[in-house]
N, C-alpha and C positions, 0 to 999 in steps of 0.2 A: 504494500500500500504506500502511496505517496503521501507525504505530509504536505497538505495544501494550505496555503495562507489565503484566508478570505479577506480581501481588501474591501473596506467600506461596509463590511457586515460584522455584526456582533455575534459572538458565540453565546450559547446559553448553558447554564448549569442549573440543575434542579437540586434543591436542598430540602431535606426532610428531617424530622426528629426534634426540632426546636420547640421550646415551650410556646403554648398558644398565645400568651400575652406579648410575644416578641413583635416589635415593629419593623417595618421595612427599613427605616433609618438605622436601627440597631444592626440589622444584617449587613447593610451597606458599610457601616463603620467597622464591623468585624472583618469584612473582606478586605478593607483598605489596609489592615495590618499585614496582609499577605503581599502588599504592594501592587494590587490589581485595581484598575479603574473600572468601577461598576457604572454601567449606563442606566440601568433600570432594575429595580427590585419589585416584584409583584408577589404578594402572599395570596395563595389560593386556599381559601378556607373550606372546610367540609363540616358536616353535621357532627363528626367525631374530631374534637380538637387534637387528638394524638395523630391525626392523619393530615394536618396542615402541611403544605409544601410551599416553597418559594421558588419562583423562576427568576433567575438572575442573568441579565445580559451583561457580558463582560467584554471589554475592548482588548482582545488578545487573539492569537491564532489558535489552531487546533491543539498544538502541543502545549501551549500555555494553559489552555482550558483543561486539558487532561491532567496536567500536573496540579493545577489548583484543586480540581475535584478529588484527586488522590490525597492531597494534603488535608482537605476538609473531612473526607470520609473517615468516620471513626473518632473524630475529635470530640471531646466532651466540652460543651459550651453551655453555660447557665445551668449546669447540672444534668444536661441531656446529651446523649450520644448522637451525633449528626450522621446522616447518610447523604452522600452527594454523588451525582452522575452528570455527565455532559452529553450534549448531542450536537450534531452538525446542523447548520441552517439548511432548509430545503430550498432548492432553486438557486438561481444567481441572477 
């Protein structure tokens, strides 16, 4: 597989496992400690607060996105173990 750089497009990371009272700004600030520029954070709520997820657009290429997701995955933040994954944008 080729490592493709997506110019002008953000990559997305999905983060789950955070406490339900977490705000989008708190997630953004936490990710900035990893040195990444977040473009947009959207918390997707469900009827079950333990299933809340956040979609995070980050200004990086595929490799940077993968490394960031690996760093976040399994990290304990605010007493909760986070899960993270990334995916490629569709289309160009």
